[in-house]
mmCIF file of the N, C-alpha and C atoms, coordinates in Angstrom:
data_MODEL
# 
_entry.id   MODEL 
# 
loop_
_atom_site.group_PDB 
_atom_site.id 
_atom_site.type_symbol 
_atom_site.label_atom_id 
_atom_site.label_alt_id 
_atom_site.label_comp_id 
_atom_site.label_asym_id 
_atom_site.label_entity_id 
_atom_site.label_seq_id 
_atom_site.pdbx_PDB_ins_code 
_atom_site.Cartn_x 
_atom_site.Cartn_y 
_atom_site.Cartn_z 
_atom_site.occupancy 
_atom_site.B_iso_or_equiv 
_atom_site.pdbx_formal_charge 
_atom_site.auth_seq_id 
_atom_site.auth_comp_id 
_atom_site.auth_asym_id 
_atom_site.auth_atom_id 
_atom_site.pdbx_PDB_model_num 
ATOM 1   N N  . MET A 1 1  ? -13.422 -3.786  -7.362  1.00 0.00 ? 1  MET A N  1 
ATOM 2   C CA . MET A 1 1  ? -12.332 -4.306  -8.144  1.00 0.00 ? 1  MET A CA 1 
ATOM 3   C C  . MET A 1 1  ? -12.595 -5.800  -8.360  1.00 0.00 ? 1  MET A C  1 
ATOM 4   N N  . GLN A 1 2  ? -12.449 -6.235  -9.564  1.00 0.00 ? 2  GLN A N  1 
ATOM 5   C CA . GLN A 1 2  ? -12.662 -7.643  -9.864  1.00 0.00 ? 2  GLN A CA 1 
ATOM 6   C C  . GLN A 1 2  ? -11.333 -8.298  -10.239 1.00 0.00 ? 2  GLN A C  1 
ATOM 7   N N  . ARG A 1 3  ? -11.093 -9.442  -9.658  1.00 0.00 ? 3  ARG A N  1 
ATOM 8   C CA . ARG A 1 3  ? -9.872  -10.234 -9.895  1.00 0.00 ? 3  ARG A CA 1 
ATOM 9   C C  . ARG A 1 3  ? -10.254 -11.701 -9.897  1.00 0.00 ? 3  ARG A C  1 
ATOM 10  N N  . ARG A 1 4  ? -9.263  -12.541 -10.086 1.00 0.00 ? 4  ARG A N  1 
ATOM 11  C CA . ARG A 1 4  ? -9.450  -13.985 -9.939  1.00 0.00 ? 4  ARG A CA 1 
ATOM 12  C C  . ARG A 1 4  ? -8.744  -14.417 -8.667  1.00 0.00 ? 4  ARG A C  1 
ATOM 13  N N  . CYS A 1 5  ? -9.356  -15.355 -7.958  1.00 0.00 ? 5  CYS A N  1 
ATOM 14  C CA . CYS A 1 5  ? -8.767  -15.885 -6.739  1.00 0.00 ? 5  CYS A CA 1 
ATOM 15  C C  . CYS A 1 5  ? -7.397  -16.472 -7.084  1.00 0.00 ? 5  CYS A C  1 
ATOM 16  N N  . PRO A 1 6  ? -6.351  -16.101 -6.360  1.00 0.00 ? 6  PRO A N  1 
ATOM 17  C CA . PRO A 1 6  ? -5.015  -16.616 -6.678  1.00 0.00 ? 6  PRO A CA 1 
ATOM 18  C C  . PRO A 1 6  ? -4.869  -18.124 -6.458  1.00 0.00 ? 6  PRO A C  1 
ATOM 19  N N  . ILE A 1 7  ? -5.783  -18.749 -5.721  1.00 0.00 ? 7  ILE A N  1 
ATOM 20  C CA . ILE A 1 7  ? -5.686  -20.182 -5.445  1.00 0.00 ? 7  ILE A CA 1 
ATOM 21  C C  . ILE A 1 7  ? -6.508  -20.990 -6.447  1.00 0.00 ? 7  ILE A C  1 
ATOM 22  N N  . CYS A 1 8  ? -7.816  -20.717 -6.543  1.00 0.00 ? 8  CYS A N  1 
ATOM 23  C CA . CYS A 1 8  ? -8.682  -21.554 -7.384  1.00 0.00 ? 8  CYS A CA 1 
ATOM 24  C C  . CYS A 1 8  ? -9.077  -20.891 -8.697  1.00 0.00 ? 8  CYS A C  1 
ATOM 25  N N  . LYS A 1 9  ? -8.740  -19.622 -8.876  1.00 0.00 ? 9  LYS A N  1 
ATOM 26  C CA . LYS A 1 9  ? -8.975  -18.865 -10.119 1.00 0.00 ? 9  LYS A CA 1 
ATOM 27  C C  . LYS A 1 9  ? -10.438 -18.504 -10.368 1.00 0.00 ? 9  LYS A C  1 
ATOM 28  N N  . ARG A 1 10 ? -11.312 -18.672 -9.364  1.00 0.00 ? 10 ARG A N  1 
ATOM 29  C CA . ARG A 1 10 ? -12.696 -18.226 -9.532  1.00 0.00 ? 10 ARG A CA 1 
ATOM 30  C C  . ARG A 1 10 ? -12.741 -16.705 -9.494  1.00 0.00 ? 10 ARG A C  1 
ATOM 31  N N  . PRO A 1 11 ? -13.700 -16.087 -10.196 1.00 0.00 ? 11 PRO A N  1 
ATOM 32  C CA . PRO A 1 11 ? -13.814 -14.617 -10.146 1.00 0.00 ? 11 PRO A CA 1 
ATOM 33  C C  . PRO A 1 11 ? -14.166 -14.147 -8.731  1.00 0.00 ? 11 PRO A C  1 
ATOM 34  N N  . THR A 1 12 ? -13.556 -13.042 -8.317  1.00 0.00 ? 12 THR A N  1 
ATOM 35  C CA . THR A 1 12 ? -13.861 -12.434 -7.025  1.00 0.00 ? 12 THR A CA 1 
ATOM 36  C C  . THR A 1 12 ? -14.108 -10.955 -7.236  1.00 0.00 ? 12 THR A C  1 
ATOM 37  N N  . ASP A 1 13 ? -14.792 -10.343 -6.302  1.00 0.00 ? 13 ASP A N  1 
ATOM 38  C CA . ASP A 1 13 ? -15.112 -8.921  -6.392  1.00 0.00 ? 13 ASP A CA 1 
ATOM 39  C C  . ASP A 1 13 ? -14.883 -8.300  -5.017  1.00 0.00 ? 13 ASP A C  1 
ATOM 40  N N  . SER A 1 14 ? -14.124 -7.233  -4.951  1.00 0.00 ? 14 SER A N  1 
ATOM 41  C CA . SER A 1 14 ? -13.813 -6.614  -3.666  1.00 0.00 ? 14 SER A CA 1 
ATOM 42  C C  . SER A 1 14 ? -15.061 -6.077  -2.970  1.00 0.00 ? 14 SER A C  1 
ATOM 43  N N  . ALA A 1 15 ? -16.085 -5.724  -3.725  1.00 0.00 ? 15 ALA A N  1 
ATOM 44  C CA . ALA A 1 15 ? -17.313 -5.204  -3.131  1.00 0.00 ? 15 ALA A CA 1 
ATOM 45  C C  . ALA A 1 15 ? -18.175 -6.322  -2.536  1.00 0.00 ? 15 ALA A C  1 
ATOM 46  N N  . ALA A 1 16 ? -18.056 -7.524  -3.050  1.00 0.00 ? 16 ALA A N  1 
ATOM 47  C CA . ALA A 1 16 ? -18.944 -8.617  -2.638  1.00 0.00 ? 16 ALA A CA 1 
ATOM 48  C C  . ALA A 1 16 ? -18.255 -9.666  -1.775  1.00 0.00 ? 16 ALA A C  1 
ATOM 49  N N  . ASP A 1 17 ? -16.971 -9.870  -1.928  1.00 0.00 ? 17 ASP A N  1 
ATOM 50  C CA . ASP A 1 17 ? -16.272 -10.949 -1.237  1.00 0.00 ? 17 ASP A CA 1 
ATOM 51  C C  . ASP A 1 17 ? -15.471 -10.409 -0.053  1.00 0.00 ? 17 ASP A C  1 
ATOM 52  N N  . ALA A 1 18 ? -15.847 -10.834 1.143   1.00 0.00 ? 18 ALA A N  1 
ATOM 53  C CA . ALA A 1 18 ? -15.153 -10.382 2.355   1.00 0.00 ? 18 ALA A CA 1 
ATOM 54  C C  . ALA A 1 18 ? -13.720 -10.888 2.402   1.00 0.00 ? 18 ALA A C  1 
ATOM 55  N N  . GLU A 1 19 ? -13.436 -11.979 1.722   1.00 0.00 ? 19 GLU A N  1 
ATOM 56  C CA . GLU A 1 19 ? -12.098 -12.585 1.742   1.00 0.00 ? 19 GLU A CA 1 
ATOM 57  C C  . GLU A 1 19 ? -11.218 -12.094 0.594   1.00 0.00 ? 19 GLU A C  1 
ATOM 58  N N  . PHE A 1 20 ? -11.657 -11.066 -0.130  1.00 0.00 ? 20 PHE A N  1 
ATOM 59  C CA . PHE A 1 20 ? -10.934 -10.574 -1.300  1.00 0.00 ? 20 PHE A CA 1 
ATOM 60  C C  . PHE A 1 20 ? -9.460  -10.376 -0.968  1.00 0.00 ? 20 PHE A C  1 
ATOM 61  N N  . PRO A 1 21 ? -8.541  -10.773 -1.811  1.00 0.00 ? 21 PRO A N  1 
ATOM 62  C CA . PRO A 1 21 ? -8.667  -11.234 -3.194  1.00 0.00 ? 21 PRO A CA 1 
ATOM 63  C C  . PRO A 1 21 ? -9.001  -12.710 -3.333  1.00 0.00 ? 21 PRO A C  1 
ATOM 64  N N  . PHE A 1 22 ? -9.205  -13.385 -2.208  1.00 0.00 ? 22 PHE A N  1 
ATOM 65  C CA . PHE A 1 22 ? -9.570  -14.797 -2.259  1.00 0.00 ? 22 PHE A CA 1 
ATOM 66  C C  . PHE A 1 22 ? -11.083 -14.909 -2.357  1.00 0.00 ? 22 PHE A C  1 
ATOM 67  N N  . CYS A 1 23 ? -11.559 -16.053 -2.851  1.00 0.00 ? 23 CYS A N  1 
ATOM 68  C CA . CYS A 1 23 ? -13.000 -16.246 -2.981  1.00 0.00 ? 23 CYS A CA 1 
ATOM 69  C C  . CYS A 1 23 ? -13.615 -16.790 -1.708  1.00 0.00 ? 23 CYS A C  1 
ATOM 70  N N  . SER A 1 24 ? -12.804 -17.381 -0.814  1.00 0.00 ? 24 SER A N  1 
ATOM 71  C CA . SER A 1 24 ? -13.344 -18.006 0.387   1.00 0.00 ? 24 SER A CA 1 
ATOM 72  C C  . SER A 1 24 ? -12.263 -18.074 1.468   1.00 0.00 ? 24 SER A C  1 
ATOM 73  N N  . GLN A 1 25 ? -12.724 -18.370 2.674   1.00 0.00 ? 25 GLN A N  1 
ATOM 74  C CA . GLN A 1 25 ? -11.797 -18.562 3.787   1.00 0.00 ? 25 GLN A CA 1 
ATOM 75  C C  . GLN A 1 25 ? -10.890 -19.754 3.511   1.00 0.00 ? 25 GLN A C  1 
ATOM 76  N N  . ARG A 1 26 ? -11.416 -20.776 2.867   1.00 0.00 ? 26 ARG A N  1 
ATOM 77  C CA . ARG A 1 26 ? -10.627 -21.967 2.534   1.00 0.00 ? 26 ARG A CA 1 
ATOM 78  C C  . ARG A 1 26 ? -9.428  -21.591 1.661   1.00 0.00 ? 26 ARG A C  1 
ATOM 79  N N  . CYS A 1 27 ? -9.656  -20.795 0.628   1.00 0.00 ? 27 CYS A N  1 
ATOM 80  C CA . CYS A 1 27 ? -8.549  -20.386 -0.250  1.00 0.00 ? 27 CYS A CA 1 
ATOM 81  C C  . CYS A 1 27 ? -7.565  -19.486 0.492   1.00 0.00 ? 27 CYS A C  1 
ATOM 82  N N  . ARG A 1 28 ? -8.080  -18.608 1.364   1.00 0.00 ? 28 ARG A N  1 
ATOM 83  C CA . ARG A 1 28 ? -7.205  -17.744 2.159   1.00 0.00 ? 28 ARG A CA 1 
ATOM 84  C C  . ARG A 1 28 ? -6.291  -18.591 3.043   1.00 0.00 ? 28 ARG A C  1 
ATOM 85  N N  . LEU A 1 29 ? -6.848  -19.606 3.693   1.00 0.00 ? 29 LEU A N  1 
ATOM 86  C CA . LEU A 1 29 ? -6.045  -20.467 4.565   1.00 0.00 ? 29 LEU A CA 1 
ATOM 87  C C  . LEU A 1 29 ? -5.071  -21.332 3.772   1.00 0.00 ? 29 LEU A C  1 
ATOM 88  N N  . GLN A 1 30 ? -5.464  -21.744 2.588   1.00 0.00 ? 30 GLN A N  1 
ATOM 89  C CA . GLN A 1 30 ? -4.547  -22.516 1.750   1.00 0.00 ? 30 GLN A CA 1 
ATOM 90  C C  . GLN A 1 30 ? -3.355  -21.656 1.354   1.00 0.00 ? 30 GLN A C  1 
ATOM 91  N N  . ASP A 1 31 ? -3.597  -20.394 1.042   1.00 0.00 ? 31 ASP A N  1 
ATOM 92  C CA . ASP A 1 31 ? -2.508  -19.476 0.707   1.00 0.00 ? 31 ASP A CA 1 
ATOM 93  C C  . ASP A 1 31 ? -1.587  -19.278 1.903   1.00 0.00 ? 31 ASP A C  1 
ATOM 94  N N  . LEU A 1 32 ? -2.167  -19.116 3.091   1.00 0.00 ? 32 LEU A N  1 
ATOM 95  C CA . LEU A 1 32 ? -1.359  -18.971 4.297   1.00 0.00 ? 32 LEU A CA 1 
ATOM 96  C C  . LEU A 1 32 ? -0.511  -20.219 4.531   1.00 0.00 ? 32 LEU A C  1 
ATOM 97  N N  . GLY A 1 33 ? -1.106  -21.385 4.322   1.00 0.00 ? 33 GLY A N  1 
ATOM 98  C CA . GLY A 1 33 ? -0.361  -22.630 4.452   1.00 0.00 ? 33 GLY A CA 1 
ATOM 99  C C  . GLY A 1 33 ? 0.783   -22.734 3.462   1.00 0.00 ? 33 GLY A C  1 
ATOM 100 N N  . ASN A 1 34 ? 0.578   -22.224 2.251   1.00 0.00 ? 34 ASN A N  1 
ATOM 101 C CA . ASN A 1 34 ? 1.654   -22.222 1.251   1.00 0.00 ? 34 ASN A CA 1 
ATOM 102 C C  . ASN A 1 34 ? 2.823   -21.367 1.715   1.00 0.00 ? 34 ASN A C  1 
ATOM 103 N N  . TRP A 1 35 ? 2.539   -20.219 2.327   1.00 0.00 ? 35 TRP A N  1 
ATOM 104 C CA . TRP A 1 35 ? 3.612   -19.384 2.856   1.00 0.00 ? 35 TRP A CA 1 
ATOM 105 C C  . TRP A 1 35 ? 4.325   -20.100 3.998   1.00 0.00 ? 35 TRP A C  1 
ATOM 106 N N  . ALA A 1 36 ? 3.541   -20.718 4.890   1.00 0.00 ? 36 ALA A N  1 
ATOM 107 C CA . ALA A 1 36 ? 4.126   -21.407 6.048   1.00 0.00 ? 36 ALA A CA 1 
ATOM 108 C C  . ALA A 1 36 ? 4.984   -22.593 5.619   1.00 0.00 ? 36 ALA A C  1 
ATOM 109 N N  . ALA A 1 37 ? 4.601   -23.251 4.536   1.00 0.00 ? 37 ALA A N  1 
ATOM 110 C CA . ALA A 1 37 ? 5.359   -24.399 4.040   1.00 0.00 ? 37 ALA A CA 1 
ATOM 111 C C  . ALA A 1 37 ? 6.504   -23.967 3.119   1.00 0.00 ? 37 ALA A C  1 
ATOM 112 N N  . GLU A 1 38 ? 6.702   -22.663 2.994   1.00 0.00 ? 38 GLU A N  1 
ATOM 113 C CA . GLU A 1 38 ? 7.757   -22.070 2.172   1.00 0.00 ? 38 GLU A CA 1 
ATOM 114 C C  . GLU A 1 38 ? 7.640   -22.456 0.701   1.00 0.00 ? 38 GLU A C  1 
ATOM 115 N N  . LYS A 1 39 ? 6.395   -22.586 0.224   1.00 0.00 ? 39 LYS A N  1 
ATOM 116 C CA . LYS A 1 39 ? 6.184   -22.818 -1.206  1.00 0.00 ? 39 LYS A CA 1 
ATOM 117 C C  . LYS A 1 39 ? 6.361   -21.530 -2.001  1.00 0.00 ? 39 LYS A C  1 
ATOM 118 N N  . TYR A 1 40 ? 6.210   -20.406 -1.336  1.00 0.00 ? 40 TYR A N  1 
ATOM 119 C CA . TYR A 1 40 ? 6.434   -19.103 -1.950  1.00 0.00 ? 40 TYR A CA 1 
ATOM 120 C C  . TYR A 1 40 ? 7.755   -18.559 -1.421  1.00 0.00 ? 40 TYR A C  1 
ATOM 121 N N  . VAL A 1 41 ? 8.475   -17.839 -2.264  1.00 0.00 ? 41 VAL A N  1 
ATOM 122 C CA . VAL A 1 41 ? 9.711   -17.196 -1.835  1.00 0.00 ? 41 VAL A CA 1 
ATOM 123 C C  . VAL A 1 41 ? 9.777   -15.799 -2.433  1.00 0.00 ? 41 VAL A C  1 
ATOM 124 N N  . VAL A 1 42 ? 10.483  -14.934 -1.768  1.00 0.00 ? 42 VAL A N  1 
ATOM 125 C CA . VAL A 1 42 ? 10.757  -13.607 -2.296  1.00 0.00 ? 42 VAL A CA 1 
ATOM 126 C C  . VAL A 1 42 ? 12.036  -13.733 -3.106  1.00 0.00 ? 42 VAL A C  1 
ATOM 127 N N  . SER A 1 43 ? 11.965  -13.400 -4.381  1.00 0.00 ? 43 SER A N  1 
ATOM 128 C CA . SER A 1 43 ? 13.087  -13.673 -5.278  1.00 0.00 ? 43 SER A CA 1 
ATOM 129 C C  . SER A 1 43 ? 14.275  -12.734 -5.089  1.00 0.00 ? 43 SER A C  1 
ATOM 130 N N  . GLN A 1 44 ? 14.041  -11.537 -4.590  1.00 0.00 ? 44 GLN A N  1 
ATOM 131 C CA . GLN A 1 44 ? 15.124  -10.599 -4.381  1.00 0.00 ? 44 GLN A CA 1 
ATOM 132 C C  . GLN A 1 44 ? 15.018  -10.033 -2.973  1.00 0.00 ? 44 GLN A C  1 
ATOM 133 N N  . PRO A 1 45 ? 16.141  -9.682  -2.380  1.00 0.00 ? 45 PRO A N  1 
ATOM 134 C CA . PRO A 1 45 ? 16.057  -9.061  -1.059  1.00 0.00 ? 45 PRO A CA 1 
ATOM 135 C C  . PRO A 1 45 ? 15.372  -7.695  -1.167  1.00 0.00 ? 45 PRO A C  1 
ATOM 136 N N  . PHE A 1 46 ? 14.660  -7.312  -0.113  1.00 0.00 ? 46 PHE A N  1 
ATOM 137 C CA . PHE A 1 46 ? 13.999  -6.012  -0.110  1.00 0.00 ? 46 PHE A CA 1 
ATOM 138 C C  . PHE A 1 46 ? 15.010  -4.878  -0.045  1.00 0.00 ? 46 PHE A C  1 
ATOM 139 N N  . PHE A 1 47 ? 16.106  -5.109  0.691   1.00 0.00 ? 47 PHE A N  1 
ATOM 140 C CA . PHE A 1 47 ? 17.101  -4.071  0.881   1.00 0.00 ? 47 PHE A CA 1 
ATOM 141 C C  . PHE A 1 47 ? 18.464  -4.615  0.499   1.00 0.00 ? 47 PHE A C  1 
ATOM 142 N N  . ASP A 1 48 ? 19.253  -3.773  -0.072  1.00 0.00 ? 48 ASP A N  1 
ATOM 143 C CA . ASP A 1 48 ? 20.627  -4.109  -0.382  1.00 0.00 ? 48 ASP A CA 1 
ATOM 144 C C  . ASP A 1 48 ? 21.473  -3.732  0.832   1.00 0.00 ? 48 ASP A C  1 
ATOM 145 N N  . GLU A 1 49 ? 22.368  -4.605  1.266   1.00 0.00 ? 49 GLU A N  1 
ATOM 146 C CA . GLU A 1 49 ? 23.183  -4.325  2.450   1.00 0.00 ? 49 GLU A CA 1 
ATOM 147 C C  . GLU A 1 49 ? 24.017  -3.059  2.266   1.00 0.00 ? 49 GLU A C  1 
ATOM 148 N N  . ASP A 1 50 ? 24.499  -2.795  1.044   1.00 0.00 ? 50 ASP A N  1 
ATOM 149 C CA . ASP A 1 50 ? 25.277  -1.584  0.796   1.00 0.00 ? 50 ASP A CA 1 
ATOM 150 C C  . ASP A 1 50 ? 24.421  -0.337  1.004   1.00 0.00 ? 50 ASP A C  1 
ATOM 151 N N  . ASP A 1 51 ? 23.149  -0.389  0.594   1.00 0.00 ? 51 ASP A N  1 
ATOM 152 C CA . ASP A 1 51 ? 22.241  0.738   0.788   1.00 0.00 ? 51 ASP A CA 1 
ATOM 153 C C  . ASP A 1 51 ? 22.024  1.010   2.267   1.00 0.00 ? 51 ASP A C  1 
ATOM 154 N N  . GLU A 1 52 ? 21.927  -0.033  3.076   1.00 0.00 ? 52 GLU A N  1 
ATOM 155 C CA . GLU A 1 52 ? 21.721  0.136   4.510   1.00 0.00 ? 52 GLU A CA 1 
ATOM 156 C C  . GLU A 1 52 ? 22.885  0.886   5.134   1.00 0.00 ? 52 GLU A C  1 
ATOM 157 N N  . GLU A 1 53 ? 24.111  0.565   4.723   1.00 0.00 ? 53 GLU A N  1 
ATOM 158 C CA . GLU A 1 53 ? 25.288  1.228   5.280   1.00 0.00 ? 53 GLU A CA 1 
ATOM 159 C C  . GLU A 1 53 ? 25.307  2.701   4.899   1.00 0.00 ? 53 GLU A C  1 
ATOM 160 N N  . ARG A 1 54 ? 24.905  3.022   3.684   1.00 0.00 ? 54 ARG A N  1 
ATOM 161 C CA . ARG A 1 54 ? 24.897  4.411   3.239   1.00 0.00 ? 54 ARG A CA 1 
ATOM 162 C C  . ARG A 1 54 ? 23.789  5.214   3.900   1.00 0.00 ? 54 ARG A C  1 
ATOM 163 N N  . ASN A 1 55 ? 22.686  4.571   4.257   1.00 0.00 ? 55 ASN A N  1 
ATOM 164 C CA . ASN A 1 55 ? 21.542  5.275   4.813   1.00 0.00 ? 55 ASN A CA 1 
ATOM 165 C C  . ASN A 1 55 ? 21.553  5.354   6.330   1.00 0.00 ? 55 ASN A C  1 
ATOM 166 N N  . GLU A 1 56 ? 22.562  4.784   6.975   1.00 0.00 ? 56 GLU A N  1 
ATOM 167 C CA . GLU A 1 56 ? 22.623  4.848   8.427   1.00 0.00 ? 56 GLU A CA 1 
ATOM 168 C C  . GLU A 1 56 ? 22.864  6.284   8.864   1.00 0.00 ? 56 GLU A C  1 
ATOM 169 N N  . LEU A 1 57 ? 22.164  6.669   9.910   1.00 0.00 ? 57 LEU A N  1 
ATOM 170 C CA . LEU A 1 57 ? 22.341  8.009   10.455  1.00 0.00 ? 57 LEU A CA 1 
ATOM 171 C C  . LEU A 1 57 ? 23.633  8.049   11.262  1.00 0.00 ? 57 LEU A C  1 
ATOM 172 N N  . PRO A 1 58 ? 24.336  9.163   11.200  1.00 0.00 ? 58 PRO A N  1 
ATOM 173 C CA . PRO A 1 58 ? 25.575  9.254   11.984  1.00 0.00 ? 58 PRO A CA 1 
ATOM 174 C C  . PRO A 1 58 ? 25.254  9.274   13.469  1.00 0.00 ? 58 PRO A C  1 
ATOM 175 N N  . ASN A 1 59 ? 26.139  8.714   14.242  1.00 0.00 ? 59 ASN A N  1 
ATOM 176 C CA . ASN A 1 59 ? 26.016  8.726   15.684  1.00 0.00 ? 59 ASN A CA 1 
ATOM 177 C C  . ASN A 1 59 ? 26.302  10.147  16.154  1.00 0.00 ? 59 ASN A C  1 
ATOM 178 N N  . PRO A 1 60 ? 25.414  10.769  16.939  1.00 0.00 ? 60 PRO A N  1 
ATOM 179 C CA . PRO A 1 60 ? 25.634  12.159  17.373  1.00 0.00 ? 60 PRO A CA 1 
ATOM 180 C C  . PRO A 1 60 ? 26.932  12.335  18.140  1.00 0.00 ? 60 PRO A C  1 
ATOM 181 N N  . ASP A 1 61 ? 27.389  11.307  18.839  1.00 0.00 ? 61 ASP A N  1 
ATOM 182 C CA . ASP A 1 61 ? 28.636  11.414  19.589  1.00 0.00 ? 61 ASP A CA 1 
ATOM 183 C C  . ASP A 1 61 ? 29.843  11.478  18.651  1.00 0.00 ? 61 ASP A C  1 
ATOM 184 N N  . ASP A 1 62 ? 29.718  10.891  17.462  1.00 0.00 ? 62 ASP A N  1 
ATOM 185 C CA . ASP A 1 62 ? 30.830  10.879  16.504  1.00 0.00 ? 62 ASP A CA 1 
ATOM 186 C C  . ASP A 1 62 ? 31.000  12.237  15.819  1.00 0.00 ? 62 ASP A C  1 
ATOM 187 N N  . THR A 1 63 ? 29.996  13.076  15.801  1.00 0.00 ? 63 THR A N  1 
ATOM 188 C CA . THR A 1 63 ? 30.068  14.347  15.065  1.00 0.00 ? 63 THR A CA 1 
ATOM 189 C C  . THR A 1 63 ? 30.604  15.480  15.922  1.00 0.00 ? 63 THR A C  1 
ATOM 190 N N  . LYS A 1 64 ? 30.745  15.260  17.219  1.00 0.00 ? 64 LYS A N  1 
ATOM 191 C CA . LYS A 1 64 ? 31.270  16.321  18.093  1.00 0.00 ? 64 LYS A CA 1 
ATOM 192 C C  . LYS A 1 64 ? 32.770  16.421  17.895  1.00 0.00 ? 64 LYS A C  1 
ATOM 193 N N  . HIS A 1 65 ? 33.243  17.668  17.920  1.00 0.00 ? 65 HIS A N  1 
ATOM 194 C CA . HIS A 1 65 ? 34.683  17.920  17.757  1.00 0.00 ? 65 HIS A CA 1 
ATOM 195 C C  . HIS A 1 65 ? 35.298  18.349  19.024  1.00 0.00 ? 65 HIS A C  1 
# 
């Protein structure tokens, strides 16, 4: 698979580059640093709180009559 490095935009290849999708360890570490410095954010929550309440399993003790 061929892509461009998300940091420096150089071409990378999954068959040739051990650091894929990055072109080098330097770019991989720079990306990690960006996450640690909170330069990247997740724009939407992964789960909706209402969905969590609906998907909770019933407590087995509550179902006994």
